[in-house]
C-alpha positions, 0 to 999 in steps of 0.5 A: 500500500502506498503512502497516498493510499494510507492517507486516503484510508485514514482520511476516509476513516476520519470522515466516517468517525466525524459523521458518526460523532455528528449523529451522537452530537445531535442527540446532546445538543453539541455540534460535531466537527464537519468533514471539511474541518481539516484542522480538527481532523489533523489534531485528532489524528495526531493525538491518536498517533501520539497516544498509541506510540507512547503506549507501545514504546514504553518498556516494562520495568524489570530487573536490570541485572548486575549493574550494582545495587541489590537487584530484584525484579520490579513491579509491572509498572512501566518506566516513567517517560520522565526517566526514559526520555532523560536517560535516552543518551545514557550508555549503560541505561537498558530501558529498565528501572531496578526495583529497590523498594522496601530498603532503608538504604540503597547504594549507587556507584559514581564513576561506574563503567559506561559512556566510553569510560568511567562516566556513569552511575550504576544502576542508572535508574532505580525505584525506591520507597518513600523514606529511603536514603540513597548513598552515592559511593565514588569508585575513584575512577573517571576523574572527579564526579559530583551528583546534582539534581535537575530540580535542585533537590540535592547537590553533592557540591564540588567534584570528588575523586577518591573512592568511598561513600561521599554523599547521601540524600533521603527521599521523602516525597514520591516522584521522579528525580533526575540527576547528573554529573556536572562535568560529564553530563554531555557524555551521558553521566545521568541517572534517575531515582523513582520514589514510590 
C-alpha cells in the first residue's frame, strides 16, 4: 500500500468517525466537527498517533541485572517517560528501572563503567520507597564526579575523586528525580531515582 493510499484510508476513516460523532452530537445538543474541518481532523489524528506510540514504546520495568545495587525484579509498572526520555543518551541505561523498594538504604556507584569510560552511575535508574536514603559511593575512577539534581533537590557540591561513600540524600516525597554529573553530563553521566 502506498503512502497516498494510507492517507486516503485514514482520511476516509476520519470522515466516517466525524459523521458518526455528528449523529451522537445531535442527540446532546453539541455540534460535531464537519468533514471539511481539516484542522480538527489533523489534531485528532495526531493525538491518536501520539497516544498509541507512547503506549507501545514504553518498556516494562524489570530487573536490570548486575549493574550494582541489590537487584530484584520490579513491579509491572512501566518506566516513567520522565526517566526514559532523560536517560535516552545514557550508555549503560537498558530501558529498565531496578526495583529497590522496601530498603532503608540503597547504594549507587559514581564513576561506574559506561559512556566510553568511567562516566556513569550504576544502576542508572532505580525505584525506591518513600523514606529511603540513597548513598552515592565514588569508585575513584573517571576523574572527579559530583551528583546534582535537575530540580535542585540535592547537590553533592564540588567534584570528588577518591573512592568511598561521599554523599547521601533521603527521599521523602514520591516522584521522579533526575540527576547528573556536572562535568560529564554531555557524555551521558545521568541517572534517575523513582520514589514510590
